[in-house]
C-alpha positions as CSV (number, residue, x, y, z in Angstrom):
1,M,95.2,79.0,-19.0
2,K,93.8,75.5,-20.5
3,K,96.8,73.3,-21.7
4,A,96.9,72.6,-24.9
5,K,95.6,69.0,-25.4
6,I,98.7,66.5,-26.7
7,T,97.1,65.5,-30.6
8,F,98.6,64.9,-33.8
9,S,96.9,67.8,-35.3
10,N,97.7,69.8,-32.3
11,L,101.6,68.7,-33.1
12,K,101.5,68.3,-36.8
13,A,103.5,71.6,-37.7
14,E,106.1,71.3,-34.6
15,Y,107.1,67.9,-36.3
16,K,107.2,69.2,-39.6
17,Q,109.5,72.3,-38.7
18,L,111.8,69.8,-36.6
19,F,112.2,67.3,-39.3
20,E,113.0,69.9,-42.2
21,T,115.4,71.7,-39.7
22,M,117.1,68.9,-38.1
23,S,120.6,68.0,-38.9
24,I,122.2,65.2,-37.7
25,N,125.4,65.3,-35.9
26,N,128.6,64.6,-37.8
27,D,129.8,62.2,-35.1
28,I,127.1,59.9,-34.9
29,Y,127.2,58.9,-39.1
30,P,129.2,56.1,-38.8
31,K,126.5,54.6,-35.8
32,V,123.0,55.9,-37.6
33,S,124.7,53.9,-40.7
34,F,125.2,50.9,-38.8
35,I,121.4,51.2,-37.0
36,A,119.7,51.9,-40.8
37,N,121.8,49.0,-42.6
38,K,121.0,46.6,-39.7
39,I,117.3,47.4,-39.8
40,R,117.1,46.5,-43.6
41,S,119.1,43.0,-43.0
42,Y,116.2,41.8,-40.7
43,K,113.4,43.0,-43.2
44,S,111.9,39.9,-43.2
45,R,111.6,39.3,-39.6
46,Y,110.5,43.0,-39.1
47,E,107.9,42.4,-42.5
48,S,106.2,39.2,-40.6
49,V,105.1,41.5,-37.8
50,N,103.1,43.6,-41.1
51,V,100.9,46.1,-38.8
52,V,103.3,49.2,-39.8
53,P,106.4,49.7,-42.2
54,Y,109.4,47.1,-41.4
55,F,111.5,50.3,-41.0
56,I,109.3,51.8,-38.1
57,T,109.3,48.3,-36.4
58,G,113.1,48.4,-36.8
59,I,113.6,51.5,-35.7
60,I,111.4,50.6,-32.6
61,H,113.5,47.5,-32.0
62,Y,116.3,49.1,-31.5
63,R,115.3,51.8,-29.8
64,E,113.5,49.7,-27.1
65,S,116.3,46.9,-27.4
66,S,119.0,47.2,-29.1
67,F,117.6,44.4,-31.5
68,N,117.5,42.2,-29.4
69,F,115.4,39.2,-30.5
70,S,115.1,37.6,-26.8
71,S,113.2,41.0,-25.4
72,H,109.5,42.3,-25.8
73,L,109.4,45.2,-28.4
74,H,107.2,46.7,-25.7
75,N,110.4,47.3,-23.7
76,G,113.3,45.3,-23.9
77,D,112.0,42.8,-21.2
78,P,113.2,39.6,-21.4
79,L,110.4,37.6,-23.8
80,T,110.4,34.4,-20.9
81,W,108.0,36.2,-19.3
82,W,105.2,38.8,-19.7
83,T,106.6,42.1,-19.5
84,I,107.7,43.7,-15.9
85,N,108.2,47.5,-17.0
86,E,105.5,49.3,-18.9
87,P,103.2,48.1,-20.3
88,K,102.9,45.9,-17.7
89,G,101.5,42.2,-18.2
90,R,102.1,41.9,-22.1
91,P,101.2,39.9,-24.4
92,A,97.5,39.9,-23.1
93,N,97.3,36.7,-25.1
94,G,99.8,33.4,-24.8
95,K,102.2,32.1,-22.4
96,P,106.0,32.7,-21.6
97,P,108.4,31.9,-23.1
98,F,107.2,34.4,-25.8
99,R,107.8,34.3,-29.8
100,W,109.3,37.8,-30.7
101,E,106.9,38.5,-33.4
102,D,103.9,37.7,-31.2
103,S,105.4,40.0,-28.6
104,A,105.9,42.6,-31.4
105,L,102.5,42.5,-32.8
106,D,101.6,43.3,-29.4
107,A,103.6,45.6,-29.1
108,I,102.3,47.9,-32.4
109,S,98.7,46.5,-31.9
110,L,98.3,48.6,-28.3
111,K,99.2,51.9,-30.6
112,K,97.5,51.2,-33.9
113,H,95.1,53.8,-33.2
114,L,98.3,56.0,-33.5
115,I,99.1,54.9,-37.0
116,P,98.7,57.5,-39.6
117,N,96.2,57.7,-42.2
118,D,98.4,60.0,-44.1
119,N,101.6,57.8,-44.0
120,S,103.5,61.6,-43.4
121,I,106.8,61.9,-41.5
122,E,105.1,63.7,-38.9
123,G,102.7,61.3,-38.2
124,W,105.3,58.7,-37.8
125,L,107.2,61.0,-35.5
126,Y,103.7,61.3,-33.5
127,F,103.7,57.0,-33.4
128,F,107.2,57.2,-32.2
129,E,106.7,59.7,-29.5
130,A,103.0,58.2,-28.1
131,Y,105.3,54.7,-28.3
132,N,107.7,55.9,-25.6
133,G,105.3,58.8,-24.0
134,F,105.1,62.1,-23.3
135,G,106.7,62.3,-20.5
136,Y,109.7,64.5,-22.1
137,R,107.0,67.0,-23.8
138,I,104.5,67.4,-20.8
139,Y,107.1,67.1,-17.6
140,R,110.8,68.6,-19.2
141,K,109.5,70.9,-21.9
142,I,112.4,69.2,-24.1
143,N,112.7,67.8,-27.7
144,S,112.2,63.8,-26.2
145,P,115.6,61.8,-27.2
146,Y,113.4,59.1,-28.1
147,L,112.9,61.2,-31.6
148,W,116.0,63.3,-31.5
149,S,118.9,62.5,-29.7
150,G,121.9,62.6,-32.1
151,C,120.9,65.7,-33.8
152,N,120.7,69.5,-33.1
153,H,117.3,69.4,-31.4
154,Y,118.6,67.6,-28.8
155,T,121.3,68.0,-25.8
156,K,121.0,66.3,-22.4
157,G,118.4,65.2,-20.6
158,K,117.0,61.6,-20.0
159,Y,114.6,59.3,-18.0
160,S,116.6,56.7,-17.0
161,H,114.1,54.3,-15.8
162,D,110.1,54.9,-15.9
163,G,109.6,57.7,-13.9
164,R,113.7,58.7,-12.9
165,Y,115.1,61.4,-14.7
166,D,117.9,63.1,-15.0
167,E,118.6,66.4,-16.4
168,S,122.0,66.0,-17.1
169,L,122.2,62.2,-18.8
170,V,122.6,62.2,-23.0
171,D,120.8,59.9,-24.4
172,K,123.6,57.5,-26.0
173,Q,121.1,56.1,-28.2
174,I,120.1,57.5,-31.9
175,G,116.9,59.2,-31.7
176,C,114.2,58.0,-33.9
177,A,113.5,60.8,-36.6
178,V,117.5,60.6,-37.1
179,I,117.2,56.8,-38.4
180,L,113.9,58.1,-40.3
181,K,116.0,60.7,-41.6
182,Y,119.4,59.0,-42.6
183,G,117.3,56.4,-43.8
184,M,115.1,58.5,-46.2
185,E,118.4,61.2,-47.9
186,H,120.2,57.1,-48.2
187,E,116.8,56.2,-50.0
188,L,117.2,52.9,-47.8
189,W,113.4,53.2,-47.3
190,N,110.3,55.6,-48.4
191,L,107.4,57.2,-47.0
């Protein structure tokens, strides 16, 4: 039996169904509210990257570096050097120390080909999962906590480091889909 290829068209219906049936865990509402409002507070800085909607950059910034403007948007490594973790050796242009905006532009540009043409929720969910990688889907057969942590579609299992998976570890960060939905429901941003 041939394995299904990971493409947006193959995953679109799944993303739609998961997003529509998502319920945010009651205990994380204060945290997700704080995160969403923090993203709004950095709106002008995220807009300076000008590749994707500001809140998409903000959600990634939260996931990758907990809003630390001294680290690469690629993976949270310090801006004082090129990235050490995956993707290694980024940004491709310039010399350290890097400005956050230059590194963020490089990080988003690496995935520019994945930006949804239709600006759909499903497209952005695919973008987020592709940004982080499809390891949870391919190797662990679970919904990625990068997207779904903090809702009914995720309970446990997390890569603690690149290539290191712990099936009992629970992701403490809020997932991208959860933040996206909260912001839409509270009219903080629109798609």
